[in-house]
C-alpha positions as CSV (number, residue, x, y, z in Angstrom):
1,M,-6.6,-77.2,-79.7
2,T,-4.1,-80.0,-77.9
3,K,-2.3,-79.9,-74.7
4,N,0.7,-79.6,-76.4
5,D,-0.4,-75.9,-77.7
6,R,-0.1,-74.9,-74.5
7,I,2.9,-73.3,-73.2
8,I,4.6,-71.6,-70.1
9,L,6.7,-68.6,-70.8
10,H,9.1,-67.5,-67.9
11,V,10.5,-63.7,-69.1
12,A,13.4,-62.3,-66.4
13,G,15.8,-59.4,-66.4
14,P,16.1,-55.6,-66.0
15,D,12.4,-54.4,-65.4
16,R,11.4,-51.6,-67.6
17,P,7.6,-49.8,-68.5
18,G,5.7,-51.4,-71.0
19,V,6.7,-55.4,-70.8
20,T,3.6,-56.9,-70.0
21,A,2.1,-54.3,-72.6
22,K,4.0,-55.8,-75.4
23,L,3.5,-59.2,-74.2
24,A,-0.4,-59.2,-74.0
25,E,-0.3,-57.3,-77.6
26,V,1.7,-60.0,-79.4
27,I,-1.1,-62.8,-78.0
28,A,-3.7,-60.3,-78.9
29,S,-2.2,-60.0,-82.8
30,E,-1.3,-63.7,-83.3
31,H,-5.1,-64.7,-81.8
32,A,-3.3,-66.8,-79.0
33,G,-5.1,-66.9,-75.9
34,L,-4.2,-65.7,-72.0
35,V,-4.5,-68.8,-69.6
36,N,-2.8,-66.9,-66.6
37,I,0.1,-65.1,-65.6
38,G,1.7,-63.6,-62.4
39,Q,5.1,-61.3,-62.0
40,S,6.9,-59.6,-59.3
41,V,9.7,-57.0,-59.1
42,L,12.8,-57.8,-57.1
43,H,15.4,-54.6,-56.8
44,G,14.5,-53.9,-60.1
45,Y,14.9,-57.1,-61.9
46,L,11.2,-59.1,-63.3
47,N,10.1,-62.3,-63.4
48,L,6.8,-63.1,-65.3
49,S,5.3,-65.9,-66.4
50,A,2.7,-66.7,-68.5
51,V,0.4,-69.6,-69.6
52,V,-0.3,-69.3,-73.2
53,D,-2.3,-71.4,-75.7
54,L,-0.9,-71.0,-79.1
55,P,-2.7,-71.7,-82.2
56,T,-1.4,-74.6,-84.0
57,T,-0.5,-72.8,-87.0
58,S,0.0,-69.6,-85.7
59,G,3.6,-67.5,-85.4
60,A,2.8,-66.6,-82.2
61,L,5.9,-67.8,-80.3
62,R,8.4,-66.6,-83.2
63,E,6.7,-62.9,-82.3
64,I,6.8,-63.7,-78.8
65,L,10.6,-64.4,-78.5
66,F,11.5,-61.9,-81.0
67,S,9.5,-58.9,-78.9
68,V,10.9,-59.9,-75.7
69,S,14.5,-60.7,-77.2
70,E,14.3,-56.9,-78.0
71,L,13.2,-55.1,-74.7
72,G,16.6,-57.0,-73.6
73,L,14.9,-59.7,-71.9
74,K,15.3,-63.4,-71.7
75,V,12.8,-65.8,-71.9
76,D,12.4,-69.7,-71.3
77,V,9.7,-72.0,-72.8
78,A,8.5,-74.9,-71.4
79,P,5.3,-77.3,-72.3
80,F,1.9,-76.9,-70.4
81,T,2.2,-81.0,-68.7
82,A,-0.7,-83.0,-67.3
83,E,0.4,-82.5,-64.2
84,M,-0.1,-78.7,-64.4
85,E,-3.6,-78.9,-65.7
86,E,-4.5,-81.3,-62.5
87,T,-3.6,-78.1,-60.1
88,P,-4.5,-75.1,-62.2
89,F,-4.7,-72.7,-59.0
90,P,-3.3,-73.1,-55.7
91,P,-5.3,-75.0,-53.1
92,R,-8.1,-73.0,-50.8
93,S,-5.6,-73.8,-47.9
94,A,-3.2,-71.5,-47.5
95,L,-0.9,-70.6,-44.8
96,C,0.9,-67.2,-44.2
97,V,4.0,-67.5,-41.6
98,S,5.5,-64.0,-40.8
99,F,8.8,-63.3,-39.1
100,L,10.7,-60.3,-37.7
101,G,14.4,-60.0,-36.6
102,A,18.0,-60.7,-37.6
103,L,17.5,-62.5,-40.8
104,G,20.5,-61.5,-42.6
105,D,22.5,-64.8,-42.2
106,G,20.1,-66.8,-43.9
107,S,20.3,-69.3,-41.2
108,S,16.5,-68.6,-39.2
109,L,14.8,-68.8,-43.4
110,A,16.8,-71.8,-43.5
111,E,15.4,-73.6,-40.5
112,I,11.8,-72.3,-41.1
113,T,11.7,-73.1,-44.5
114,R,13.1,-76.7,-43.7
115,Y,10.5,-77.1,-41.2
116,I,7.3,-76.1,-43.7
117,A,9.3,-78.1,-46.8
118,G,9.1,-81.2,-43.9
119,K,5.5,-80.8,-43.2
120,N,4.8,-81.6,-47.4
121,L,3.8,-77.7,-47.6
122,N,5.1,-75.8,-51.0
123,I,5.9,-72.3,-50.6
124,R,4.0,-70.1,-53.2
125,Q,5.1,-66.6,-52.7
126,I,7.7,-64.8,-50.3
127,R,7.3,-61.2,-49.7
128,P,9.7,-58.7,-47.6
129,L,7.9,-56.5,-45.1
130,S,11.0,-54.5,-44.0
131,D,12.8,-51.8,-45.6
132,D,15.9,-51.8,-42.9
133,G,17.9,-54.5,-44.3
134,F,16.1,-58.4,-44.5
135,S,14.7,-58.2,-41.1
136,G,11.0,-58.9,-41.6
137,V,9.5,-61.4,-44.5
138,E,6.1,-62.9,-45.1
139,L,5.8,-66.2,-47.2
140,I,2.7,-68.2,-48.1
141,A,2.9,-72.0,-48.1
142,D,0.2,-74.5,-48.9
143,S,-0.4,-78.4,-49.2
144,E,-1.3,-79.8,-52.5
145,E,-2.4,-83.0,-50.8
146,K,-5.2,-81.6,-48.5
147,E,-6.9,-79.5,-46.8
148,L,-5.3,-77.7,-43.8
149,S,-7.6,-78.6,-40.9
150,D,-8.2,-76.7,-37.7
151,G,-5.8,-78.9,-36.0
152,D,-3.4,-79.1,-38.5
153,V,-3.1,-75.5,-38.0
154,M,-2.5,-75.3,-34.7
155,E,0.2,-77.9,-34.8
156,L,2.3,-75.7,-36.9
157,R,1.6,-73.0,-35.2
158,G,2.7,-74.5,-31.9
159,D,6.1,-75.8,-33.8
160,L,6.8,-72.3,-35.3
161,L,6.1,-70.2,-32.4
162,A,8.4,-72.4,-30.5
163,M,11.0,-72.2,-33.2
164,G,10.6,-68.4,-33.4
165,A,11.3,-68.3,-29.7
166,R,14.6,-70.5,-30.1
167,L,15.7,-68.3,-32.5
168,Q,15.0,-64.9,-30.7
169,I,13.0,-63.4,-33.4
170,D,9.2,-63.0,-33.5
171,M,6.5,-64.8,-35.7
172,A,2.9,-64.9,-36.8
173,V,1.4,-67.7,-38.2
174,Q,-2.3,-67.9,-39.3
175,R,-4.6,-68.8,-42.3
176,D,-4.0,-66.9,-45.6
177,D,-8.1,-66.0,-46.2
178,I,-9.8,-62.9,-46.5
179,F,-10.4,-62.5,-43.2
180,R,-6.2,-62.2,-42.6
181,R,-6.1,-59.2,-45.0
182,N,-9.7,-57.8,-43.7
183,K,-8.9,-56.7,-39.9
184,R,-11.1,-53.9,-38.5
185,L,-11.2,-53.7,-34.8
186,V,-8.3,-54.1,-32.3
187,C,-8.6,-55.1,-28.2
188,M,-5.8,-54.3,-26.1
189,D,-4.8,-55.4,-22.5
190,V,-3.7,-51.8,-20.9
191,D,-1.3,-53.3,-18.0
192,S,2.4,-54.7,-19.6
193,T,0.8,-54.3,-23.0
194,F,-0.4,-51.0,-23.6
195,V,1.5,-49.7,-20.8
196,K,4.4,-50.4,-19.2
197,G,4.3,-51.9,-15.7
198,E,0.9,-52.9,-13.4
199,F,-0.9,-50.0,-12.2
200,I,-2.3,-51.9,-9.4
201,D,1.3,-52.5,-8.2
202,E,2.1,-49.2,-7.9
203,L,-0.8,-48.1,-6.5
204,A,0.2,-50.5,-3.8
205,D,3.4,-49.0,-3.1
206,L,1.8,-45.8,-2.0
207,C,0.3,-47.8,0.5
208,G,3.4,-49.4,1.5
209,V,2.5,-52.8,0.4
210,K,3.7,-53.2,-3.3
211,E,5.6,-56.3,-2.6
212,R,2.5,-58.4,-1.3
213,V,0.2,-57.2,-3.7
214,A,3.1,-57.4,-6.6
215,E,3.3,-61.1,-5.8
216,I,-0.5,-61.7,-6.4
217,T,-0.3,-59.8,-9.5
218,K,2.4,-62.1,-10.9
219,R,0.5,-65.2,-10.2
220,A,-2.4,-64.1,-11.2
221,M,-1.0,-63.3,-14.4
222,A,0.6,-66.7,-15.1
223,G,-2.6,-67.9,-14.4
224,E,-1.7,-69.7,-10.8
225,L,-4.9,-67.9,-9.2
226,D,-8.4,-67.2,-9.8
227,F,-8.0,-63.4,-11.4
228,S,-11.2,-62.1,-9.5
229,G,-10.8,-63.5,-5.8
230,A,-6.7,-62.3,-6.8
231,L,-7.9,-58.8,-7.6
232,R,-10.4,-58.4,-5.0
233,E,-7.5,-59.4,-2.5
234,R,-5.5,-56.9,-3.9
235,V,-7.8,-54.3,-4.0
236,K,-8.5,-54.9,0.1
237,L,-5.2,-54.1,0.5
238,L,-5.5,-50.7,-1.1
239,E,-8.3,-49.7,1.7
240,G,-7.9,-45.6,3.0
241,L,-5.7,-44.7,0.1
242,P,-7.1,-41.2,-1.0
243,M,-8.5,-41.0,-4.4
244,E,-6.7,-38.1,-5.1
245,R,-3.2,-39.9,-4.8
246,A,-4.3,-42.5,-7.1
247,R,-5.1,-40.5,-10.0
248,S,-2.1,-38.3,-10.0
249,L,0.1,-42.1,-10.2
250,S,-2.0,-41.9,-14.1
251,E,0.1,-38.9,-15.0
252,R,3.5,-40.4,-14.6
253,F,3.2,-44.0,-16.4
254,Q,5.0,-44.5,-19.4
255,L,3.6,-46.5,-22.4
256,N,5.1,-49.3,-24.2
257,P,7.2,-48.6,-26.8
258,G,5.8,-47.9,-30.4
259,A,2.4,-47.7,-28.7
260,E,1.4,-44.5,-29.8
261,T,2.7,-45.0,-33.4
262,F,0.5,-48.2,-33.2
263,V,-2.6,-46.8,-32.2
264,K,-2.5,-43.6,-34.5
265,I,-1.5,-46.1,-38.0
266,L,-4.5,-48.1,-36.9
267,K,-7.1,-45.2,-36.5
268,S,-5.8,-43.9,-40.0
269,L,-6.9,-46.7,-41.3
270,G,-10.5,-46.8,-39.7
271,F,-9.6,-49.5,-37.4
272,R,-11.8,-49.4,-33.9
273,V,-9.2,-49.4,-31.1
274,G,-9.9,-49.8,-27.9
275,L,-8.9,-50.9,-24.0
276,V,-10.2,-53.8,-22.3
277,S,-8.3,-54.2,-18.8
278,G,-8.8,-55.8,-15.6
279,G,-7.4,-52.6,-14.3
280,F,-9.5,-49.6,-13.3
281,D,-11.4,-47.6,-15.1
282,F,-10.3,-44.0,-13.9
283,F,-6.6,-44.6,-15.4
284,V,-7.7,-46.4,-18.7
285,D,-10.8,-43.5,-19.8
286,E,-7.4,-41.7,-18.9
287,L,-6.0,-43.4,-21.6
288,R,-9.0,-43.5,-24.0
289,Q,-9.3,-39.6,-24.2
290,R,-5.7,-39.2,-24.4
291,F,-5.6,-40.9,-27.7
292,N,-9.2,-40.7,-28.9
293,L,-9.7,-44.6,-28.5
294,D,-12.9,-46.0,-29.8
295,F,-14.2,-47.7,-26.1
296,A,-12.3,-48.5,-23.0
297,F,-13.6,-51.1,-20.1
298,A,-12.2,-51.8,-16.4
299,N,-13.0,-52.3,-13.2
300,E,-14.8,-49.3,-10.9
301,L,-13.1,-48.7,-7.2
302,E,-15.7,-48.2,-4.7
303,V,-14.8,-44.4,-3.1
304,R,-16.1,-43.0,-0.2
305,D,-15.4,-39.7,1.6
306,G,-12.5,-39.3,-1.6
307,L,-10.8,-42.3,-0.1
308,I,-10.5,-46.0,-1.5
309,T,-12.7,-48.5,0.5
310,G,-11.0,-51.4,-0.8
311,N,-14.3,-53.0,-2.4
312,V,-14.6,-53.5,-6.6
313,L,-18.2,-52.2,-7.7
314,G,-20.3,-54.3,-10.4
315,T,-19.1,-57.0,-12.9
316,I,-15.4,-57.7,-12.7
317,V,-13.5,-57.7,-15.6
318,D,-12.1,-61.0,-15.6
319,P,-10.8,-63.4,-18.2
320,Q,-14.6,-64.3,-19.1
321,R,-15.6,-60.4,-19.0
322,K,-12.6,-59.7,-21.5
323,A,-14.1,-62.3,-24.3
324,Q,-17.4,-61.3,-23.9
325,L,-16.5,-57.6,-24.1
326,L,-14.8,-58.4,-27.5
327,R,-18.1,-60.0,-29.0
328,D,-19.8,-56.9,-28.0
329,M,-17.9,-54.6,-29.6
330,A,-17.7,-56.3,-32.4
331,K,-21.2,-56.5,-32.6
332,T,-21.7,-52.9,-31.9
333,Y,-19.5,-51.9,-34.7
334,E,-20.7,-54.6,-37.2
335,V,-17.1,-56.7,-37.5
336,R,-16.9,-60.0,-37.7
337,L,-15.1,-62.3,-34.8
338,E,-12.8,-63.4,-38.1
339,Q,-11.7,-59.4,-38.2
340,T,-11.0,-58.9,-34.7
341,V,-7.5,-58.5,-33.1
342,A,-6.9,-59.1,-29.7
343,I,-3.2,-58.0,-27.8
344,G,-2.5,-59.1,-24.3
345,D,0.4,-60.2,-22.0
346,G,-1.2,-62.6,-19.2
347,A,-3.0,-65.7,-18.4
348,N,-6.1,-63.5,-17.8
349,D,-6.3,-62.9,-21.8
350,I,-6.5,-66.2,-23.0
351,F,-10.2,-66.2,-23.8
352,M,-10.2,-62.7,-25.7
353,L,-7.0,-64.4,-28.0
354,Q,-9.2,-67.4,-28.5
355,T,-12.0,-65.6,-29.4
356,A,-10.2,-63.1,-31.9
357,G,-9.6,-63.6,-35.0
358,L,-6.3,-63.0,-34.6
359,G,-4.9,-63.8,-31.2
360,I,-1.4,-61.8,-30.2
361,A,0.9,-62.1,-27.2
362,Y,2.3,-59.5,-26.2
363,R,6.1,-60.1,-24.0
364,A,3.7,-62.7,-22.8
365,K,3.6,-65.3,-19.8
366,P,4.1,-69.0,-21.2
367,K,0.3,-69.9,-20.7
368,L,-0.8,-67.0,-23.2
369,Q,1.8,-67.5,-26.0
370,A,0.6,-70.8,-25.9
371,V,-2.5,-70.3,-27.5
372,A,-1.6,-67.2,-29.5
373,D,-1.3,-66.6,-33.4
374,M,1.4,-64.8,-32.8
375,S,3.6,-63.6,-30.2
376,L,5.9,-60.7,-29.7
377,N,8.8,-61.1,-28.0
378,H,11.7,-59.0,-29.3
379,N,12.7,-55.7,-31.2
380,E,12.5,-54.1,-28.8
381,G,9.4,-54.9,-27.7
382,R,7.9,-52.4,-30.1
383,L,4.2,-52.6,-30.2
384,D,4.6,-51.0,-33.7
385,A,6.3,-54.5,-35.1
386,L,2.9,-56.2,-34.8
387,L,1.8,-53.8,-37.8
388,H,4.6,-56.3,-40.0
389,L,3.1,-59.4,-38.2
390,M,-0.5,-58.0,-39.0
391,G,0.7,-58.0,-42.8
392,F,1.5,-54.7,-43.6
393,T,5.0,-53.7,-45.0
394,A,7.4,-50.9,-43.8
395,Q,6.7,-49.5,-47.5
396,E,2.8,-49.2,-47.0
397,L,3.1,-47.9,-43.6
398,A,5.4,-45.2,-45.4
399,G,2.9,-44.1,-47.6
400,I,0.4,-43.6,-44.5
401,A,0.1,-39.5,-44.1
402,G,1.4,-38.0,-40.8
403,C,2.6,-41.8,-39.7
């Protein structure tokens, strides 16, 4: 058989059951060979492509054209060239770029795809993520020239996330590998990530020192101060606060939008989900119990005679400790690090996000956004929007019972 016997069929038209079956039946009956096939359906319109080997004396092509025409579909035939033979499958190194926002006018999509093309990346697949208008899309791009190195991915991610910030859309940039589609464990920061605001600042309000503590918190989260030292300084200002009053504050704290739905869906999918916080254990443990989380780690305040002494007991959950706890939980639940997700908002989350397979910056400080794989700054700050950036479509999520 010569190369001239190999063709590409492009079939298009209104989708209906049995199109692929009919094509395969003709190929089989005419003793042709099916080399490759792919299809997609968008709003009921079918696009199907197949690479077929035709015996030199066969009437297979005629039968294929006749059968497809009978189904009311259009078909184009093209020769399979030598250049196509050299790259029969997409390269191993591919990039997944996901984005959410106001995409309907096409301007953001045009700018992002123009950048991707300028980097000599070819878009192999585009998939909608949303069902409420054109507000979410995921595309897979790769290079036929070379494997994408870690440095290449970091450069592309930095450029695209900066572009997303300018266009006011949320973006995720990650390798399109088996681990992207197989995450199993999620570690979340608590203050200003899982819940609104900073718990320690509100504790300080009970002591009349909120402004002083909030300023230290702000600088610590921005990475301007050593976290452990800043925590000890702030806790010292809480000396004498009754522990009962501190516990009562827990009841008034609100979750960030979409947090409960986010956890509920992840748990229903079998994820291990927990909290790793630089805050305090009595508050974080309550959240763990309330939302049936798998684990929770935070700092322990020293209490004597019912009063906070102003000291922290044990090992402080600082940036290094957060990263280690992520490793520990991955080992405990027998999950590879590539299958882990970390979410945070401050500079104290940098190591944890860098350790995880997927690091997500949630309305984060600039230092954290600079190292994250994806950023969520828009979409009303809904944590459940991260499910789309993690690759779940609205249609898939709608099919999860009770969510």
